[in-house]
C-alpha positions as CSV (number, residue, x, y, z in Angstrom):
1,X,-6.0,-20.7,-7.2
2,X,-2.7,-20.0,-8.9
3,X,-0.5,-16.9,-8.6
4,X,1.8,-16.3,-11.6
5,X,4.5,-13.6,-11.6
6,X,7.2,-12.7,-14.0
7,X,10.3,-10.4,-13.7
8,X,11.4,-8.0,-16.4
9,X,13.3,-10.8,-18.3
10,X,11.0,-13.0,-20.2
11,X,12.6,-16.5,-19.9
12,X,11.1,-19.6,-18.4
13,X,13.3,-19.3,-15.3
14,X,11.7,-15.9,-14.5
15,X,8.2,-17.3,-14.3
16,X,7.2,-18.2,-10.7
17,X,4.0,-20.0,-9.6
18,X,2.2,-20.7,-6.4
19,X,-0.7,-23.0,-6.3
20,X,-2.0,-22.0,-2.9
21,X,-3.4,-18.7,-1.9
22,X,-6.1,-17.5,0.4
23,X,-8.5,-14.8,-0.8
24,X,-9.6,-12.4,2.0
25,X,-12.3,-9.8,2.0
26,X,-11.9,-6.8,-0.3
27,X,-10.0,-8.7,-3.0
28,X,-6.9,-9.2,-0.8
29,X,-4.9,-12.3,-1.4
30,X,-2.4,-14.0,0.9
31,X,0.4,-15.9,-0.8
32,X,4.1,-16.8,-0.6
33,X,6.5,-13.8,-0.9
34,X,9.2,-15.7,-2.8
35,X,6.7,-16.1,-5.7
36,X,6.2,-12.3,-6.1
37,X,9.6,-11.1,-5.0
38,X,10.9,-8.9,-7.8
39,X,7.9,-9.4,-10.1
40,X,7.0,-6.8,-12.7
41,X,3.7,-8.6,-13.6
42,X,1.5,-10.5,-11.2
43,X,-1.6,-12.4,-12.3
44,X,-4.0,-14.6,-10.3
45,X,-5.9,-17.4,-11.9
46,X,-8.9,-18.9,-10.0
47,X,-10.1,-22.5,-10.2
48,X,-13.0,-21.2,-12.4
49,X,-10.3,-19.9,-14.8
50,X,-10.8,-16.2,-14.2
51,X,-7.6,-14.2,-14.4
52,X,-6.9,-11.0,-12.4
53,X,-4.0,-8.6,-12.4
54,X,-2.7,-8.1,-8.9
55,X,-0.2,-5.9,-7.0
56,X,1.8,-6.3,-3.8
57,X,0.4,-4.2,-1.0
58,X,2.5,-5.7,1.8
59,X,5.0,-8.4,2.6
60,X,7.2,-10.1,5.3
61,X,10.3,-11.5,3.6
62,X,11.4,-13.4,6.8
63,X,8.0,-15.1,7.1
64,X,7.7,-15.6,3.3
65,X,4.3,-14.0,3.2
66,X,2.9,-11.4,0.7
67,X,-0.4,-9.6,0.7
68,X,-1.7,-8.9,-2.8
69,X,-4.6,-6.7,-4.0
70,X,-6.6,-8.3,-6.9
71,X,-7.7,-5.7,-9.4
72,X,-11.3,-6.4,-10.3
73,X,-14.6,-4.6,-10.8
74,X,-16.8,-7.4,-9.4
75,X,-16.7,-9.4,-6.2
76,X,-14.5,-12.3,-5.6
77,X,-15.5,-15.2,-3.3
78,X,-13.4,-14.9,-0.1
79,X,-12.4,-16.8,3.0
80,X,-14.0,-15.3,6.1
81,X,-11.7,-15.1,9.1
């Protein structure tokens, strides 16, 4: 899974990428905060090449953790905890 985010400026240096994320129940996604910090657009690409828009619903800057909500109409396979 890949999390892509971009700030308001559209230059290659404003595109951030994380290649690890954990999908939780309900379309919630756990990823690194520094990847989505200041992002105007966040997209998540799965290993099956599905792309979802996402939004930040919580974060802990000190721990570098962000909780995202994937915007989808269907179900997404998730990691049971």
